[in-house]
C-alpha positions as CSV (number, residue, x, y, z in Angstrom):
1,M,115.8,110.4,113.4
2,T,119.1,108.9,113.7
3,T,122.0,111.1,115.9
4,A,125.7,110.3,116.6
5,N,125.4,111.6,120.3
6,Q,122.4,109.7,122.5
7,P,120.9,112.2,124.6
8,D,122.0,111.6,128.8
9,Q,119.8,110.0,130.5
10,D,118.5,112.4,132.8
11,Y,116.4,113.7,129.5
12,V,113.1,112.4,128.1
13,N,112.5,112.0,124.7
14,V,109.3,114.4,124.7
15,A,108.1,114.3,121.0
16,E,109.8,113.4,117.3
17,V,108.5,115.4,114.5
18,E,108.5,115.3,110.9
19,I,108.1,118.8,109.8
20,D,105.6,118.9,107.3
21,A,105.0,122.8,106.2
22,V,107.5,126.1,107.1
23,H,105.6,129.4,107.3
24,P,107.9,132.5,107.6
25,G,107.2,135.3,110.5
26,R,108.3,138.6,111.6
27,S,110.9,137.5,113.2
28,G,111.3,133.4,112.6
29,F,109.3,130.5,111.2
30,T,106.6,128.5,112.3
31,L,107.4,125.0,111.8
32,L,104.1,122.2,111.7
33,G,104.4,118.8,111.5
34,R,103.2,115.4,112.8
35,G,105.0,113.4,115.7
36,R,105.2,109.7,115.7
37,D,102.8,109.7,118.6
38,R,100.7,111.1,115.3
39,A,99.4,114.1,117.1
40,D,99.8,117.6,114.9
41,Y,102.9,119.5,116.3
42,R,103.3,123.5,116.3
43,L,106.8,124.6,117.0
44,E,107.7,128.5,116.9
45,M,111.7,129.6,116.3
46,E,112.6,133.1,116.7
47,L,115.8,134.7,115.2
48,E,117.5,137.5,117.0
49,M,118.7,139.1,114.2
50,P,117.6,140.4,111.0
51,V,118.0,138.1,107.8
52,D,117.4,139.0,104.1
53,Q,115.4,137.4,101.8
54,R,117.5,135.0,100.4
55,T,118.5,133.8,103.4
56,R,114.9,133.6,105.0
57,T,114.3,131.5,101.3
58,V,116.7,128.6,102.1
59,L,116.1,128.4,105.9
60,A,112.5,128.2,105.5
61,E,113.4,124.8,102.5
62,L,116.1,123.3,105.0
63,L,113.4,123.3,107.8
64,A,111.0,121.9,105.7
65,Q,113.5,118.9,105.3
66,S,114.5,118.8,109.1
67,E,113.3,116.2,111.7
68,W,113.4,117.3,115.2
69,R,113.9,115.5,118.4
70,I,112.3,117.4,121.7
71,L,113.9,116.2,124.5
72,R,113.3,117.4,128.3
73,R,115.2,117.3,131.1
74,A,112.8,117.8,134.6
75,P,113.4,117.9,138.3
76,Q,111.5,115.2,138.8
77,P,110.4,112.7,136.2
78,F,106.8,112.5,134.5
79,R,104.6,110.5,136.7
80,P,101.5,109.4,134.6
81,K,98.3,110.5,135.6
82,R,95.8,108.0,137.1
83,P,92.3,108.4,136.5
84,T,90.0,109.0,139.2
85,D,87.4,106.7,139.5
86,A,84.3,108.4,139.5
87,S,82.1,104.7,140.9
88,R,83.9,105.5,144.1
89,S,82.7,107.8,146.7
90,V,83.6,108.5,150.2
91,K,80.6,108.3,152.3
C-alpha cells in the first residue's frame, strides 16, 4: 500500500488490511480482511445518510477492492507488555 502523504510521526501504524469481503448492513458496511500481520480484521463503517441500492452496490464493489491503513495517535506511546515470570516469587 502506498500513499502520497507520509503520516505524521505522532501516528503509529496499527494495521494494514487488505479487504477480502464487504457485507452491506442496515446503515453501512462491514469489511473483512487480513492484515500484513496475518491477523483477521473486521471494520465497521456507518453512513449518516441514506444511500440508494445502486449507490450501495457501487460502494460495496469499491470497498471490496481497497486496502486500509489504520494509524493511531495516543497521548502516550505504546509500551510492550512484559511477560510476568511465574517462576520468580516473592518470599
